[in-house]
C-alpha positions in Angstrom: 97.0 107.3 120.5 99.1 104.6 120.2 102.2 105.2 118.0 101.4 103.1 114.7 97.9 105.5 114.6 100.4 108.2 114.3 102.0 106.1 111.9 99.1 105.6 110.0 97.9 109.2 109.5 101.4 110.2 108.4 101.1 107.6 105.8 97.8 109.7 104.9 98.0 112.5 104.9 101.1 112.1 102.5 98.9 109.3 100.4 96.4 112.0 100.1 97.6 115.4 100.1 95.1 117.8 99.7 91.9 114.4 100.0 93.5 113.8 103.2 89.9 116.1 105.3 88.1 113.7 102.4 89.4 110.4 103.6 89.4 111.9 107.0 85.7 112.1 107.1 84.9 108.7 104.6 86.1 106.6 108.2 83.9 108.5 110.5 80.7 108.3 107.5 82.6 104.1 107.8 83.0 104.0 112.1 78.9 105.8 111.7 76.6 104.5 109.4 78.8 102.4 107.8 79.0 100.2 111.7 75.7 101.1 112.4 74.2 99.6 109.1 76.6 96.6 109.0 79.0 97.2 106.5 81.4 97.0 108.2 82.5 94.8 112.1 82.5 96.8 115.2 85.5 94.7 115.3 87.2 96.9 112.4 86.7 100.4 114.2 90.7 100.4 115.4 92.1 99.2 111.6 90.1 101.1 109.3 93.1 103.3 108.1 95.4 100.3 108.4 93.4 96.9 107.3 90.6 98.8 104.4 91.5 102.7 103.0 95.2 101.7 102.7 95.2 98.6 101.5 92.4 100.2 98.4 95.1 102.5 97.6 97.1 99.6 95.9 95.2 100.0 93.2 96.3 103.7 92.6 99.3 103.4 91.1 97.9 100.8 88.3 94.8 103.0 87.5 96.5 104.8 84.4 95.8 109.1 84.0 91.8 109.3 83.3 90.8 106.1 83.3 86.8 105.5 84.1 86.8 102.4 87.0 84.3 100.5 88.0 84.7 99.3 91.1 82.7 95.6 91.0 81.3 95.4 94.8 82.0 97.8 96.1 80.0 97.4 99.4 81.6 99.6 101.7 82.9 101.4 98.7 86.1 100.2 98.9 88.3 100.6 96.8 86.5 102.9 94.9 85.7 105.0 96.9 89.7 105.7 98.6 90.6 105.8 94.4 88.2 108.5 93.9 89.9 110.4 97.0 93.2 109.6 96.1 92.8 110.4 92.3 90.9 113.2 91.3 91.4 112.5 87.7 88.9 109.1 87.8 85.7 108.3 86.9 84.5 105.6 89.3 81.6 104.1 89.4 80.5 102.1 92.2 78.6 99.2 91.2 77.2 97.2 94.2 73.7 94.9 94.0 72.5 95.2 97.3 70.1 98.4 98.4 71.2 99.3 101.4 74.7 99.2 100.2 73.5 101.1 97.2 71.8 103.7 99.9 75.5 103.8 102.0 77.2 104.9 98.8 74.9 106.8 97.9 75.3 109.1 101.7 79.3 108.7 101.6 79.1 110.1 97.8 77.0 113.6 99.2 78.8 114.2 101.9 81.8 114.2 100.6 80.8 116.1 97.2 82.3 113.6 95.1 78.8 113.5 92.8 80.8 115.5 89.6 83.1 112.1 89.3 81.5 109.1 91.0 78.7 107.3 90.8 76.8 104.8 92.0 75.5 102.0 90.2 72.9 99.6 91.4 73.9 95.8 89.5 76.1 92.9 90.4 79.4 92.2 89.0 78.2 90.5 86.0 75.6 92.8 84.8 77.6 96.3 84.9 77.7 96.7 81.1 79.2 100.3 81.5 82.3 101.6 80.0 85.3 101.0 82.0 88.3 100.7 81.7 89.6 99.5 84.4 88.2 97.4 87.0 88.6 97.1 90.4 87.1 94.4 93.6 88.0 93.8 96.3 87.2 90.7 98.5 84.4 89.7 96.2 85.6 86.0 94.8 88.3 83.5 94.0 90.5 85.2 90.8 88.6 82.5 88.5 85.3 83.2 89.3 85.9 86.7 89.0 87.4 86.1 86.0 84.5 84.2 84.7 82.6 86.9 86.2 83.4 90.0 84.8 83.6 88.1 80.9 83.1 90.2 78.3 85.1 93.0 79.9 87.7 91.9 79.8 89.9 92.3 77.5 89.4 95.9 76.3 89.5 96.6 79.9 91.6 95.4 83.3 91.2 93.6 85.6 92.7 95.4 89.6 91.9 93.0 92.2 93.4 93.5 95.8 93.7 89.6 97.1 96.0 89.2 100.2 98.5 86.1 101.3 97.1 83.7 98.3 97.2 85.5 95.7 99.6 83.7 93.7 97.6 80.9 94.9 94.8 81.7 93.5 96.7 82.5 90.2 97.4 79.2 90.0 94.9 78.0 90.6 92.9 79.7 87.4 95.6 79.7 84.6 94.2 77.0 82.6 91.4 79.7 82.7 92.9 82.6 82.3 94.8 80.8 78.8 91.2 79.8 77.0 90.5 83.1 77.6 93.6 84.5 76.0 94.1 86.4 79.6 97.4 87.1 81.8 97.9 87.3 85.5 100.6 88.6 87.4 100.6 89.5 91.2 101.8 93.6 91.7 102.7 95.1 94.9 103.2 98.4 94.6 104.5 100.4 96.8 102.3 103.9 98.2 103.6 107.0 100.0 107.0 105.1 100.9 104.5 101.5 102.5 103.4 98.2 100.3 99.9 97.5 101.6 97.7 95.5 99.7 98.7 93.1 96.9 96.7 93.1 93.7 96.4 91.0 90.8 96.7 92.6 87.9 94.5 90.9 85.0 94.5 91.6 81.1 94.8 90.5 77.5 97.8 88.0 77.0 99.1 89.7 74.2 99.7 93.0 75.7 102.4 94.2 78.4 101.5 94.5 82.0 104.2 96.8 82.2 
């Protein structure tokens, strides 16, 4: 076991606490059925924690207590499932249109014992009609397209889009669209268990405080 692997396992203990066994089981599902069903590429096996699970938790500090979260285009459950494991106070809806992915999400919810507060919804992002107060998205679309997909939902909901190095550039490219819709975007890099694990673009109503 490499020192980097040990480092990420130490991070996971701090980030997930009592939910670490569930997070470890989820990593096993990603590395097993997730790869067998083509949801996760074989090259990702050695970096599931760093690239996927840890990165998903960058939204956790930004979700209010007791929120209902819709994870749009959930895919293999990222970031919705890690968020649900780390934040037992929130309810999560995993919104995904592809049946193969829906089947995998159903498997994860069942195997991880999350049925009481995690629901799988088969729908496209633009078809979602639930009552979530927070929307999450990871690797779904550019920010401008994503804002169009969630038109009518934000506000009142807040959008938390996990982005990479182009987070600021995407905010700039979407500035006119955001302004026309009375929205504002900011890039946040929350610290989770002592690490910055990702960049989040938070989008909400311009007249509301984004702090």
